[in-house]
C-alpha positions in Angstrom: 0.1 0.1 0.0 1.0 3.4 -0.7 -0.4 5.0 2.3 -3.4 6.2 0.5 -5.4 3.1 0.0 -5.7 0.5 2.4 -4.4 -3.1 1.0 -6.9 -5.4 2.3 -4.6 -8.0 3.4 -2.6 -5.5 5.9 -6.4 -4.1 6.9 -7.5 -7.6 8.1 -4.2 -7.9 10.1 -4.7 -4.7 11.6 -8.3 -5.3 12.6 -6.9 -8.6 14.2 -4.8 -6.0 16.4 -8.1 -4.1 17.2 -9.9 -7.2 18.4 -7.2 -8.6 20.5 -6.7 -4.7 22.2 -10.0 -5.6 23.6 -9.5 -8.8 25.7 -5.8 -8.0 26.3 -7.2 -4.7 28.2 -10.1 -6.2 29.7 -7.8 -8.9 31.4 -4.8 -6.3 32.3 -7.7 -3.8 33.5 -9.1 -6.4 35.6 -5.8 -7.3 37.5 -5.5 -3.8 39.0 -8.7 -3.7 40.9 -10.1 -6.5 43.6 -13.5 -6.7 41.9 -12.1 -6.9 38.4 -11.9 -10.2 37.7 -13.7 -13.2 40.2 -10.1 -15.0 40.6 -9.2 -11.7 42.3 -12.0 -12.5 44.9 -11.2 -15.8 45.1 -7.5 -15.2 46.3 -9.0 -12.6 48.5 -11.0 -15.7 50.3 -8.3 -18.2 50.2 -5.8 -15.7 51.8 -8.4 -15.0 54.5 -9.0 -18.7 55.3 -5.1 -19.4 55.3 -4.5 -16.4 57.3 -7.1 -15.8 59.6 -5.2 -13.6 62.0 -3.6 -11.5 59.3 -5.2 -7.7 58.2 -7.7 -8.6 55.8 -7.0 -7.6 51.9 -9.0 -4.7 51.2 -9.7 -2.4 47.8 -7.1 0.1 48.6 -4.4 -2.5 49.5 -5.2 -4.6 46.7 -4.8 -1.5 44.1 -1.8 -0.5 45.5 -0.1 -3.3 45.2 -1.7 -4.5 41.8 -1.9 -1.1 40.0 2.0 -1.0 39.0 2.0 -4.3 37.3 -0.8 -3.5 35.4 0.5 -0.4 34.1 3.8 -1.8 33.2 1.6 -4.7 31.5 -0.6 -2.2 30.2 2.3 -0.3 28.3 3.9 -3.5 27.2 0.7 -4.5 25.6 -0.2 -1.2 23.7 3.5 -1.5 22.5 3.1 -4.9 21.3 0.0 -4.4 19.4 1.6 -1.5 17.8 4.8 -2.8 16.9 3.2 -6.2 15.6 -0.4 -5.4 13.9 -0.1 -1.7 13.0 2.2 -1.0 10.2 3.5 2.6 9.6 0.9 3.6 6.6 -1.8 2.7 9.8 -0.4 5.2 12.3 -2.4 8.1 11.3 -5.4 5.7 11.4 -4.4 5.0 15.3 -3.8 8.6 16.0 -7.3 9.6 14.3 -6.0 12.0 12.0 -7.3 9.9 8.7 -10.3 7.7 7.9 -10.2 5.4 5.0 -13.5 4.5 3.3 -14.1 1.0 1.0 -12.9 2.8 -2.2 -9.7 4.4 -0.7 -10.8 7.8 -0.4 -9.0 9.7 2.3 -11.4 12.2 4.8 -9.0 14.3 7.0 -9.5 14.7 10.6 -12.6 12.9 12.6 
C-alpha cells in the first residue's frame, strides 16, 4: 500500500490487532482492582481462610499492590500491538488523523 489506500490483507491484520486489544485491555485492567476479575476475589477468600489472624485484603491494599504491574503490562501490551499489528501506514489511523472509506478515499480529521 502506498499510504493512500488500504491494502485488504494489511487492513485485516490491523483489524486482528484491534480485536485483540479488547481482551488484552480487559484482562490487564481486571488485574488492577479487587473486583475486576473473579479470581481476585477467590484469592482474597483463600488468603483470609489461610491466614485468619492477618489484616484482611481490602480494595485499597489490592490496588496499591496490583496497579504498578498492571500499568507496566498495559504499556507493554500497547507497544506489542502497535509493533506487530499496526504498520507505519496505519499510524495516522491509530492517531485519528485520517479515515479511509472502502474505495480508498481519504478523509482528513474526524
